[in-house]
TILOLO-933093 format. One record per residue (C-alpha): residue number from 1; residue in three letters; x, y, z. Coordinates in Angstrom, 1 decimal, always signed. Layout:
BEGIN
node n NUM | res ALA | u X | v Y | w Z .
...
# end
This chain:
BEGIN
node n 1 | res MET | u +139.0 | v +158.3 | w +9.7 .
node n 2 | res CYS | u +138.1 | v +157.5 | w +6.1 .
node n 3 | res GLU | u +140.4 | v +158.6 | w +3.4 .
node n 4 | res GLN | u +139.1 | v +161.3 | w +1.1 .
node n 5 | res PRO | u +140.6 | v +160.8 | w -2.5 .
node n 6 | res GLY | u +138.5 | v +163.4 | w -4.2 .
node n 7 | res VAL | u +137.3 | v +166.8 | w -3.0 .
node n 8 | res GLU | u +134.1 | v +166.6 | w -5.2 .
node n 9 | res ASP | u +133.1 | v +163.3 | w -3.6 .
node n 10 | res LEU | u +134.0 | v +164.2 | w +0.0 .
node n 11 | res ASP | u +130.4 | v +164.3 | w +1.4 .
node n 12 | res VAL | u +129.3 | v +161.2 | w -0.3 .
node n 13 | res LYS | u +132.3 | v +159.1 | w +0.7 .
node n 14 | res ARG | u +132.3 | v +160.4 | w +4.2 .
node n 15 | res ARG | u +128.6 | v +159.7 | w +4.7 .
node n 16 | res SER | u +128.9 | v +156.3 | w +3.2 .
node n 17 | res CYS | u +131.9 | v +155.5 | w +5.4 .
node n 18 | res LEU | u +130.1 | v +156.6 | w +8.6 .
node n 19 | res GLU | u +127.0 | v +154.7 | w +7.8 .
node n 20 | res ALA | u +128.9 | v +151.6 | w +7.0 .
node n 21 | res ALA | u +131.0 | v +151.9 | w +10.2 .
node n 22 | res ARG | u +127.8 | v +152.3 | w +12.3 .
node n 23 | res ALA | u +126.2 | v +149.4 | w +10.7 .
node n 24 | res LEU | u +129.4 | v +147.3 | w +11.3 .
node n 25 | res GLU | u +129.3 | v +148.1 | w +15.1 .
node n 26 | res GLU | u +125.5 | v +147.3 | w +15.3 .
node n 27 | res ALA | u +126.1 | v +144.0 | w +13.6 .
node n 28 | res ARG | u +128.9 | v +143.2 | w +16.0 .
node n 29 | res SER | u +127.0 | v +144.0 | w +19.0 .
node n 30 | res GLY | u +123.7 | v +142.4 | w +18.0 .
node n 31 | res SER | u +122.5 | v +139.1 | w +16.4 .
node n 32 | res ALA | u +119.3 | v +140.2 | w +14.7 .
node n 33 | res GLU | u +119.0 | v +139.4 | w +11.0 .
node n 34 | res ASP | u +118.1 | v +143.1 | w +10.3 .
node n 35 | res ASP | u +121.5 | v +144.2 | w +11.7 .
node n 36 | res PHE | u +123.3 | v +142.1 | w +9.1 .
node n 37 | res ASP | u +121.0 | v +143.2 | w +6.3 .
node n 38 | res LYS | u +121.8 | v +146.9 | w +7.2 .
node n 39 | res LEU | u +125.5 | v +146.1 | w +7.3 .
node n 40 | res ALA | u +125.4 | v +144.4 | w +3.8 .
node n 41 | res SER | u +123.5 | v +147.4 | w +2.4 .
node n 42 | res ALA | u +125.8 | v +149.9 | w +4.0 .
node n 43 | res LEU | u +128.9 | v +148.1 | w +2.7 .
node n 44 | res ASP | u +127.5 | v +147.9 | w -0.8 .
node n 45 | res ALA | u +126.9 | v +151.7 | w -0.7 .
node n 46 | res ALA | u +130.4 | v +152.4 | w +0.6 .
node n 47 | res GLU | u +131.9 | v +150.2 | w -2.1 .
node n 48 | res ARG | u +130.0 | v +152.1 | w -4.8 .
node n 49 | res ALA | u +131.3 | v +155.4 | w -3.3 .
node n 50 | res GLY | u +134.9 | v +154.2 | w -3.5 .
node n 51 | res VAL | u +135.4 | v +153.6 | w +0.3 .
node n 52 | res SER | u +137.5 | v +150.6 | w +1.2 .
node n 53 | res LYS | u +136.8 | v +148.1 | w +3.9 .
node n 54 | res ALA | u +139.9 | v +149.2 | w +5.7 .
node n 55 | res ASP | u +138.6 | v +152.7 | w +6.0 .
node n 56 | res ILE | u +135.3 | v +151.5 | w +7.3 .
node n 57 | res GLU | u +137.1 | v +149.4 | w +9.9 .
node n 58 | res VAL | u +139.2 | v +152.4 | w +11.0 .
node n 59 | res GLU | u +136.0 | v +154.6 | w +11.3 .
node n 60 | res ALA | u +134.2 | v +151.9 | w +13.3 .
node n 61 | res ARG | u +137.0 | v +151.7 | w +15.8 .
node n 62 | res ARG | u +137.0 | v +155.5 | w +16.1 .
node n 63 | res GLN | u +133.3 | v +155.5 | w +16.8 .
node n 64 | res GLN | u +133.6 | v +152.8 | w +19.3 .
node n 65 | res GLN | u +136.4 | v +154.6 | w +21.1 .
node n 66 | res HIS | u +134.3 | v +157.8 | w +21.2 .
node n 67 | res ARG | u +131.4 | v +155.9 | w +22.7 .
node n 68 | res GLU | u +133.5 | v +154.3 | w +25.3 .
node n 69 | res GLU | u +135.0 | v +157.6 | w +26.3 .
node n 70 | res ALA | u +131.6 | v +159.2 | w +26.5 .
node n 71 | res THR | u +130.3 | v +156.3 | w +28.6 .
node n 72 | res ALA | u +133.3 | v +156.6 | w +31.0 .
node n 73 | res ALA | u +132.9 | v +160.4 | w +31.3 .
node n 74 | res ARG | u +129.2 | v +159.9 | w +32.2 .
node n 75 | res GLN | u +130.0 | v +157.2 | w +34.7 .
node n 76 | res LEU | u +132.7 | v +159.4 | w +36.3 .
node n 77 | res ARG | u +130.3 | v +162.4 | w +36.4 .
node n 78 | res ARG | u +127.6 | v +160.2 | w +38.1 .
node n 79 | res GLU | u +130.1 | v +158.9 | w +40.6 .
node n 80 | res GLU | u +131.2 | v +162.4 | w +41.5 .
node n 81 | res LEU | u +127.6 | v +163.7 | w +41.8 .
node n 82 | res THR | u +126.7 | v +160.6 | w +43.9 .
node n 83 | res ALA | u +129.7 | v +161.2 | w +46.3 .
node n 84 | res ALA | u +128.9 | v +165.0 | w +46.6 .
node n 85 | res LEU | u +125.2 | v +164.2 | w +47.2 .
node n 86 | res THR | u +126.0 | v +161.6 | w +49.8 .
node n 87 | res SER | u +128.4 | v +163.9 | w +51.6 .
node n 88 | res ALA | u +125.9 | v +166.8 | w +51.6 .
node n 89 | res ALA | u +123.1 | v +164.6 | w +52.8 .
node n 90 | res ALA | u +125.2 | v +163.6 | w +55.8 .
node n 91 | res GLY | u +125.8 | v +167.2 | w +56.8 .
node n 92 | res ASP | u +123.7 | v +170.1 | w +58.0 .
node n 93 | res ASP | u +124.5 | v +172.7 | w +55.3 .
node n 94 | res GLU | u +121.2 | v +173.5 | w +53.6 .
node n 95 | res GLU | u +122.8 | v +175.5 | w +50.8 .
node n 96 | res ALA | u +125.3 | v +172.8 | w +49.9 .
node n 97 | res LEU | u +122.6 | v +170.0 | w +50.0 .
node n 98 | res SER | u +120.3 | v +172.1 | w +47.8 .
node n 99 | res SER | u +123.1 | v +172.7 | w +45.3 .
node n 100 | res ALA | u +124.0 | v +169.0 | w +45.3 .
node n 101 | res LEU | u +120.4 | v +168.0 | w +44.7 .
node n 102 | res SER | u +120.1 | v +170.5 | w +41.8 .
node n 103 | res ASP | u +123.2 | v +169.2 | w +40.2 .
node n 104 | res ALA | u +122.4 | v +165.5 | w +40.6 .
node n 105 | res GLY | u +118.8 | v +165.7 | w +39.6 .
node n 106 | res ALA | u +119.0 | v +165.3 | w +35.9 .
node n 107 | res ASP | u +122.0 | v +163.0 | w +35.8 .
node n 108 | res LEU | u +121.0 | v +160.6 | w +38.6 .
node n 109 | res ALA | u +117.2 | v +160.6 | w +38.3 .
node n 110 | res GLY | u +117.1 | v +157.7 | w +35.8 .
node n 111 | res LEU | u +119.6 | v +155.4 | w +37.5 .
node n 112 | res LYS | u +118.5 | v +152.4 | w +39.6 .
node n 113 | res GLN | u +120.1 | v +150.5 | w +42.5 .
node n 114 | res ASP | u +120.8 | v +152.8 | w +45.5 .
node n 115 | res VAL | u +120.4 | v +156.1 | w +43.7 .
node n 116 | res PRO | u +116.6 | v +156.6 | w +44.1 .
node n 117 | res GLN | u +117.0 | v +155.9 | w +47.9 .
node n 118 | res LEU | u +119.8 | v +158.4 | w +48.1 .
node n 119 | res LEU | u +117.8 | v +161.1 | w +46.3 .
node n 120 | res ALA | u +114.8 | v +160.4 | w +48.6 .
node n 121 | res ARG | u +117.0 | v +160.7 | w +51.7 .
node n 122 | res ALA | u +118.6 | v +163.9 | w +50.4 .
node n 123 | res ARG | u +115.3 | v +165.5 | w +49.6 .
node n 124 | res GLN | u +113.9 | v +164.6 | w +53.0 .
node n 125 | res LYS | u +117.1 | v +165.9 | w +54.7 .
node n 126 | res LEU | u +116.8 | v +169.2 | w +52.8 .
node n 127 | res ALA | u +113.1 | v +169.5 | w +53.8 .
node n 128 | res ASP | u +114.1 | v +169.0 | w +57.5 .
node n 129 | res LEU | u +116.9 | v +171.5 | w +57.3 .
node n 130 | res GLN | u +114.5 | v +174.1 | w +55.7 .
node n 131 | res ALA | u +111.9 | v +173.4 | w +58.4 .
node n 132 | res ALA | u +114.6 | v +173.8 | w +61.1 .
node n 133 | res ARG | u +115.7 | v +177.1 | w +59.7 .
node n 134 | res CYS | u +112.1 | v +178.4 | w +59.6 .
node n 135 | res ALA | u +111.5 | v +177.2 | w +63.2 .
node n 136 | res LYS | u +114.8 | v +178.9 | w +64.3 .
node n 137 | res ALA | u +113.8 | v +182.2 | w +62.7 .
node n 138 | res ARG | u +110.3 | v +182.0 | w +64.3 .
node n 139 | res ARG | u +111.8 | v +181.4 | w +67.7 .
node n 140 | res GLU | u +114.3 | v +184.3 | w +67.4 .
node n 141 | res ALA | u +111.5 | v +186.6 | w +66.2 .
node n 142 | res ALA | u +109.2 | v +185.4 | w +69.0 .
node n 143 | res GLU | u +111.9 | v +185.9 | w +71.6 .
node n 144 | res SER | u +112.6 | v +189.4 | w +70.4 .
node n 145 | res ALA | u +109.0 | v +190.4 | w +70.4 .
node n 146 | res LEU | u +108.6 | v +188.9 | w +73.9 .
node n 147 | res CYS | u +111.5 | v +190.9 | w +75.3 .
node n 148 | res ALA | u +110.1 | v +194.1 | w +73.7 .
node n 149 | res ALA | u +106.6 | v +193.4 | w +75.1 .
node n 150 | res MET | u +108.0 | v +192.8 | w +78.6 .
node n 151 | res GLU | u +109.5 | v +196.2 | w +78.6 .
node n 152 | res GLY | u +106.2 | v +197.9 | w +77.9 .
node n 153 | res GLU | u +102.9 | v +198.0 | w +79.8 .
node n 154 | res ASP | u +100.5 | v +196.9 | w +77.0 .
node n 155 | res VAL | u +98.8 | v +193.8 | w +78.2 .
node n 156 | res PRO | u +97.2 | v +192.6 | w +75.0 .
node n 157 | res VAL | u +100.5 | v +193.0 | w +73.1 .
node n 158 | res LEU | u +102.3 | v +191.0 | w +75.9 .
node n 159 | res ALA | u +99.6 | v +188.3 | w +75.8 .
node n 160 | res GLN | u +100.1 | v +187.9 | w +72.0 .
node n 161 | res ALA | u +103.8 | v +187.8 | w +72.4 .
node n 162 | res ILE | u +103.5 | v +185.1 | w +75.1 .
node n 163 | res ASN | u +101.2 | v +182.9 | w +72.8 .
node n 164 | res GLU | u +103.7 | v +183.2 | w +69.9 .
node n 165 | res ALA | u +106.5 | v +182.3 | w +72.3 .
node n 166 | res MET | u +104.7 | v +179.2 | w +73.5 .
node n 167 | res ALA | u +103.9 | v +178.2 | w +69.9 .
node n 168 | res SER | u +107.5 | v +178.6 | w +69.1 .
node n 169 | res GLY | u +108.7 | v +176.3 | w +71.9 .
node n 170 | res LEU | u +109.9 | v +179.1 | w +74.2 .
node n 171 | res GLY | u +108.0 | v +177.9 | w +77.3 .
node n 172 | res VAL | u +110.9 | v +178.7 | w +79.7 .
node n 173 | res GLN | u +111.2 | v +182.2 | w +78.4 .
node n 174 | res ALA | u +107.4 | v +182.7 | w +78.6 .
node n 175 | res ALA | u +107.3 | v +182.0 | w +82.3 .
node n 176 | res PRO | u +108.7 | v +185.4 | w +83.4 .
node n 177 | res ALA | u +106.4 | v +187.1 | w +80.8 .
node n 178 | res ASN | u +103.4 | v +185.5 | w +82.3 .
node n 179 | res LYS | u +104.3 | v +186.9 | w +85.8 .
node n 180 | res ARG | u +104.8 | v +190.3 | w +84.2 .
node n 181 | res LYS | u +101.4 | v +190.1 | w +82.5 .
node n 182 | res ALA | u +99.7 | v +189.1 | w +85.8 .
node n 183 | res ALA | u +101.4 | v +192.1 | w +87.5 .
node n 184 | res LEU | u +100.2 | v +194.5 | w +84.8 .
node n 185 | res GLU | u +96.7 | v +193.1 | w +85.0 .
node n 186 | res GLU | u +96.7 | v +193.5 | w +88.7 .
node n 187 | res VAL | u +97.9 | v +197.1 | w +88.4 .
node n 188 | res LYS | u +95.1 | v +197.8 | w +85.8 .
node n 189 | res LYS | u +92.5 | v +196.2 | w +88.0 .
node n 190 | res ARG | u +93.6 | v +198.3 | w +91.0 .
node n 191 | res ALA | u +93.5 | v +201.5 | w +88.9 .
node n 192 | res GLN | u +90.0 | v +200.7 | w +87.6 .
node n 193 | res SER | u +88.9 | v +200.0 | w +91.2 .
node n 194 | res ARG | u +90.3 | v +203.3 | w +92.3 .
node n 195 | res GLN | u +88.6 | v +205.0 | w +89.4 .
node n 196 | res VAL | u +85.2 | v +203.5 | w +90.5 .
node n 197 | res MET | u +85.7 | v +204.5 | w +94.1 .
node n 198 | res ALA | u +86.9 | v +208.0 | w +93.1 .
node n 199 | res GLN | u +83.6 | v +208.4 | w +91.1 .
node n 200 | res ARG | u +81.7 | v +207.2 | w +94.1 .
node n 201 | res LEU | u +83.5 | v +209.6 | w +96.3 .
node n 202 | res GLU | u +82.7 | v +212.6 | w +94.0 .
node n 203 | res ALA | u +79.1 | v +211.5 | w +93.7 .
node n 204 | res THR | u +78.7 | v +211.3 | w +97.4 .
node n 205 | res ARG | u +80.3 | v +214.7 | w +97.8 .
node n 206 | res ALA | u +77.7 | v +216.1 | w +95.5 .
node n 207 | res ARG | u +74.9 | v +214.7 | w +97.6 .
node n 208 | res GLY | u +76.2 | v +216.6 | w +100.7 .
node n 209 | res ASN | u +75.3 | v +213.7 | w +103.1 .
node n 210 | res ALA | u +77.9 | v +213.6 | w +105.9 .
node n 211 | res LYS | u +77.2 | v +210.0 | w +106.9 .
node n 212 | res ALA | u +77.4 | v +208.7 | w +103.3 .
node n 213 | res LEU | u +80.5 | v +210.8 | w +102.7 .
node n 214 | res ALA | u +82.2 | v +209.4 | w +105.7 .
node n 215 | res GLN | u +81.6 | v +205.9 | w +104.5 .
node n 216 | res ALA | u +82.7 | v +206.7 | w +101.0 .
node n 217 | res ILE | u +86.0 | v +208.3 | w +102.3 .
node n 218 | res GLU | u +86.7 | v +205.2 | w +104.4 .
node n 219 | res ALA | u +86.2 | v +202.9 | w +101.4 .
node n 220 | res ALA | u +88.3 | v +205.2 | w +99.1 .
node n 221 | res ILE | u +91.2 | v +205.2 | w +101.6 .
node n 222 | res ARG | u +91.1 | v +201.3 | w +101.7 .
node n 223 | res ILE | u +91.3 | v +201.0 | w +97.9 .
node n 224 | res GLY | u +94.0 | v +203.7 | w +97.5 .
node n 225 | res VAL | u +92.2 | v +206.6 | w +95.9 .
node n 226 | res ASP | u +94.6 | v +209.5 | w +95.3 .
node n 227 | res GLY | u +95.4 | v +211.8 | w +98.3 .
node n 228 | res PRO | u +94.1 | v +215.1 | w +96.9 .
node n 229 | res ALA | u +90.6 | v +213.6 | w +96.3 .
node n 230 | res ILE | u +90.6 | v +212.2 | w +99.9 .
node n 231 | res ALA | u +91.7 | v +215.5 | w +101.2 .
node n 232 | res ARG | u +89.0 | v +217.4 | w +99.4 .
node n 233 | res ALA | u +86.3 | v +215.0 | w +100.6 .
node n 234 | res GLN | u +87.6 | v +215.1 | w +104.2 .
node n 235 | res GLN | u +87.5 | v +218.9 | w +104.2 .
node n 236 | res GLN | u +83.9 | v +218.8 | w +102.8 .
node n 237 | res LEU | u +83.0 | v +216.2 | w +105.5 .
node n 238 | res SER | u +84.2 | v +218.5 | w +108.2 .
node n 239 | res GLN | u +82.1 | v +221.4 | w +106.8 .
node n 240 | res LEU | u +79.1 | v +219.1 | w +106.5 .
node n 241 | res GLN | u +79.4 | v +217.8 | w +110.0 .
node n 242 | res LEU | u +79.7 | v +221.4 | w +111.4 .
node n 243 | res SER | u +76.8 | v +222.4 | w +109.3 .
node n 244 | res GLU | u +74.7 | v +219.5 | w +110.6 .
node n 245 | res GLU | u +75.4 | v +220.4 | w +114.1 .
node n 246 | res GLU | u +74.4 | v +224.0 | w +113.5 .
node n 247 | res LYS | u +71.1 | v +222.8 | w +111.8 .
node n 248 | res VAL | u +70.3 | v +220.6 | w +114.8 .
node n 249 | res GLN | u +70.8 | v +223.4 | w +117.1 .
node n 250 | res GLN | u +68.6 | v +225.7 | w +115.1 .
node n 251 | res ARG | u +65.8 | v +223.1 | w +114.8 .
node n 252 | res GLU | u +65.7 | v +222.0 | w +118.4 .
node n 253 | res ASP | u +62.4 | v +222.5 | w +120.2 .
node n 254 | res PRO | u +63.1 | v +224.7 | w +123.2 .
node n 255 | res GLY | u +60.6 | v +222.7 | w +125.4 .
node n 256 | res THR | u +61.5 | v +219.1 | w +124.6 .
node n 257 | res LYS | u +65.1 | v +219.6 | w +123.3 .
node n 258 | res LYS | u +64.3 | v +217.1 | w +120.5 .
node n 259 | res ALA | u +65.5 | v +217.6 | w +117.0 .
node n 260 | res ILE | u +63.0 | v +218.2 | w +114.3 .
node n 261 | res PRO | u +63.6 | v +215.7 | w +111.5 .
node n 262 | res LYS | u +64.4 | v +216.9 | w +108.0 .
node n 263 | res GLY | u +61.7 | v +216.8 | w +105.3 .
node n 264 | res GLU | u +61.3 | v +213.4 | w +103.7 .
node n 265 | res ASP | u +61.4 | v +214.9 | w +100.2 .
node n 266 | res GLU | u +65.1 | v +215.9 | w +100.5 .
node n 267 | res ASP | u +66.0 | v +212.3 | w +101.7 .
node n 268 | res VAL | u +64.2 | v +210.8 | w +98.8 .
node n 269 | res ARG | u +66.0 | v +213.1 | w +96.3 .
node n 270 | res GLU | u +69.4 | v +212.2 | w +97.7 .
node n 271 | res LYS | u +68.7 | v +208.5 | w +97.6 .
node n 272 | res LYS | u +67.6 | v +208.8 | w +93.9 .
node n 273 | res ARG | u +70.8 | v +210.6 | w +93.0 .
node n 274 | res GLU | u +73.0 | v +208.1 | w +94.7 .
node n 275 | res ARG | u +71.1 | v +205.1 | w +93.0 .
node n 276 | res ALA | u +71.5 | v +206.7 | w +89.6 .
node n 277 | res GLN | u +75.3 | v +207.3 | w +90.1 .
node n 278 | res ALA | u +75.8 | v +203.8 | w +91.5 .
node n 279 | res ALA | u +73.9 | v +202.2 | w +88.6 .
node n 280 | res SER | u +76.0 | v +204.2 | w +86.1 .
node n 281 | res ALA | u +79.3 | v +203.0 | w +87.6 .
node n 282 | res LEU | u +78.0 | v +199.3 | w +87.8 .
node n 283 | res SER | u +77.0 | v +199.4 | w +84.2 .
node n 284 | res ALA | u +80.4 | v +200.6 | w +83.2 .
node n 285 | res CYS | u +82.2 | v +197.9 | w +85.2 .
node n 286 | res THR | u +80.0 | v +195.1 | w +83.8 .
node n 287 | res VAL | u +81.4 | v +195.8 | w +80.4 .
node n 288 | res GLY | u +85.0 | v +195.1 | w +81.4 .
node n 289 | res ALA | u +86.7 | v +192.1 | w +83.1 .
node n 290 | res ASP | u +88.0 | v +193.8 | w +86.2 .
node n 291 | res LEU | u +86.6 | v +191.8 | w +89.2 .
node n 292 | res SER | u +87.9 | v +194.3 | w +91.8 .
node n 293 | res ALA | u +86.2 | v +197.2 | w +90.1 .
node n 294 | res LEU | u +83.1 | v +195.3 | w +89.6 .
node n 295 | res THR | u +83.1 | v +194.2 | w +93.3 .
node n 296 | res ALA | u +83.5 | v +197.9 | w +94.4 .
node n 297 | res ALA | u +80.6 | v +198.9 | w +92.0 .
node n 298 | res LEU | u +78.4 | v +196.2 | w +93.4 .
node n 299 | res ALA | u +79.1 | v +197.3 | w +96.9 .
node n 300 | res TRP | u +78.2 | v +200.8 | w +96.1 .
node n 301 | res ALA | u +75.0 | v +199.7 | w +94.2 .
node n 302 | res SER | u +74.0 | v +197.6 | w +97.2 .
node n 303 | res GLU | u +74.5 | v +200.5 | w +99.6 .
node n 304 | res ALA | u +72.5 | v +202.7 | w +97.3 .
node n 305 | res SER | u +69.7 | v +200.1 | w +96.8 .
node n 306 | res VAL | u +70.0 | v +200.2 | w +93.1 .
node n 307 | res ALA | u +67.7 | v +197.1 | w +92.8 .
node n 308 | res GLU | u +64.9 | v +198.8 | w +94.5 .
# end
């Protein structure tokens, strides 16, 4: 450091010493004529300020040492950051790699040689790790939703859970869910079919036609309509059959023993009622996607001559 002979001239001498030392280092490291001109001017200013050449030499060596130490510290820091980034990029710790990239970004961004490639590889690895984490979270959420949907009986919810599971790469787990979905859909179709046949059975009961009621009871039994509804219809059928026998006996001609047919108006009214009820059931079934229920409604409509 430059000597300071007088307190009142401290700032001037120190500044002159520093400028002269800096000019000396620039002249030693370069060869341009301007560097030597600056050195001559700085030495002249230092001499006028009372700074010796020995002081300037000491200050120059101090500055040089400081620069070398700073350069060595930066190099060590870069080596440490490079080593940490290389290690993190070789692993699968997303947090460690993100931290290493954050630390190395400013210090290593301007370096050449292998550093740009290292930074690029590290950033790509971080992106891959982040994508893998998101995919894992999506799979876990999809699997959880699929398990919950399989325990319920909501077909649309289960279908949505299956689609998400397939999109998340859970094809194996989705297979049992597809079977469950098919079973639920079959149960729903059968229920709708039974509902159509139950409506047909009730409509036929309202008509009071024994033959039509017998056919409706047989069809309802085949499709699995509830027992109480069948029992009520069978009881009514027995009553209708008994009533029909009584009517036939009352209307028989004593001479020919032939039954007098019922009036045509009553038959026409019964057919119209049945066609209207069958058409209503058919219209309701065409809105949905239940093939079994639609088939049952079509059969009823055909029997009732809805198209006529």
